[in-house]
matplotlib code that plots the C-alpha trace (Angstrom):
import matplotlib.pyplot as plt

x = [6.6, 6.5, 3.6, 0.7, -1.8, -4.9, -7.2, -10.7, -11.1, -14.9, -15.2, -12.7, -14.5, -17.9, -16.4, -14.7, -17.8, -19.4, -19.1, -18.3, -16.4, -14.3, -11.4, -11.2, -11.2, -8.4, -6.3, -7.1, -6.1, -2.9, -2.0, -2.7, -0.5, 2.3, 2.1, 2.3, 5.2, 7.1, 6.9, 10.1, 8.1, 6.5, 9.6, 8.9, 5.2, 3.3, 0.2, -2.5, -5.9, -8.4, -12.0, -12.6, -16.0, -17.4, -20.4, -18.7, -20.4, -21.4, -18.9, -16.0, -12.9, -12.0, -8.3, -6.5, -3.0, -1.6, 1.5, 3.0, -0.2, -2.2, -4.9, -6.2, -9.1, -10.4, -13.2, -11.6, -13.6, -12.2, -12.9, -10.8, -7.7, -5.2, -2.3, -4.6, -5.7, -2.1, -1.2, -4.2, -3.3, 0.4, -0.5, 1.0, -2.2, -2.3, -5.3]
y = [-22.8, -19.2, -16.9, -16.9, -14.2, -15.6, -13.3, -14.8, -14.7, -14.9, -11.9, -9.9, -10.5, -9.5, -6.4, -5.2, -5.4, -2.7, 0.5, 3.0, 0.8, -1.2, 1.2, 2.0, -1.7, -2.4, 0.4, -0.8, -4.4, -3.3, -1.0, -3.7, -6.2, -3.7, -2.9, -6.7, -7.3, -4.5, -6.2, -7.9, -10.6, -11.6, -12.0, -14.5, -13.7, -15.7, -14.2, -16.6, -16.0, -18.8, -19.2, -19.2, -20.8, -18.8, -16.6, -13.2, -9.8, -8.4, -5.9, -6.8, -8.9, -11.7, -11.8, -14.3, -14.6, -18.0, -17.8, -20.5, -22.5, -19.3, -18.1, -14.5, -13.3, -9.9, -8.7, -5.8, -2.7, 0.3, 2.5, 0.4, 1.8, -0.3, 0.1, -1.3, -4.1, -5.0, -5.0, -7.2, -9.7, -9.7, -10.2, -7.0, -5.0, -3.1, -3.4]
z = [-3.4, -4.6, -3.5, -6.0, -6.7, -8.3, -10.2, -10.9, -14.7, -14.5, -12.1, -14.1, -17.4, -15.8, -14.1, -17.2, -19.3, -17.3, -19.4, -16.7, -14.3, -16.7, -17.1, -13.4, -12.5, -15.0, -13.5, -9.9, -10.7, -12.5, -9.5, -7.0, -8.9, -9.0, -5.3, -4.5, -6.9, -5.2, -1.8, -0.6, 1.2, -2.1, -4.2, -7.0, -7.0, -9.7, -11.1, -12.4, -13.9, -13.3, -12.2, -8.4, -8.7, -5.8, -5.6, -5.8, -5.6, -8.9, -10.4, -8.1, -9.0, -6.6, -5.9, -3.7, -2.4, -1.5, 0.6, 2.8, 3.1, 3.9, 1.5, 1.8, -0.4, -1.3, -3.6, -5.4, -6.1, -8.0, -4.9, -2.6, -0.9, -2.9, -0.4, 2.4, 0.1, -0.7, 3.0, 3.8, 1.1, 2.1, 5.7, 6.9, 7.6, 10.9, 13.2]

ax = plt.figure().add_subplot(projection="3d")
ax.plot(x, y, z, "-o")
ax.set_aspect("equal")
plt.show()
């Protein structure tokens, strides 16, 4: 089964409605997706948008990476270090 990046559609919709933060969140999500697609470990990455049905922090987008039976979640904020988030999701974070 290929690795799957799930982006919570509800969180995304809510975060993008915020006037000041919407554009920054769109750019952060696109950049994070590009960083993950570029990783050799995640070849064949499938990107899905569906509701996670969890109580996520307001203004953040819930992203989850399922890989080999492992599920890693992160609540994405426009101010996050995207390389560190990509490493965390891919399971290659140091420390």
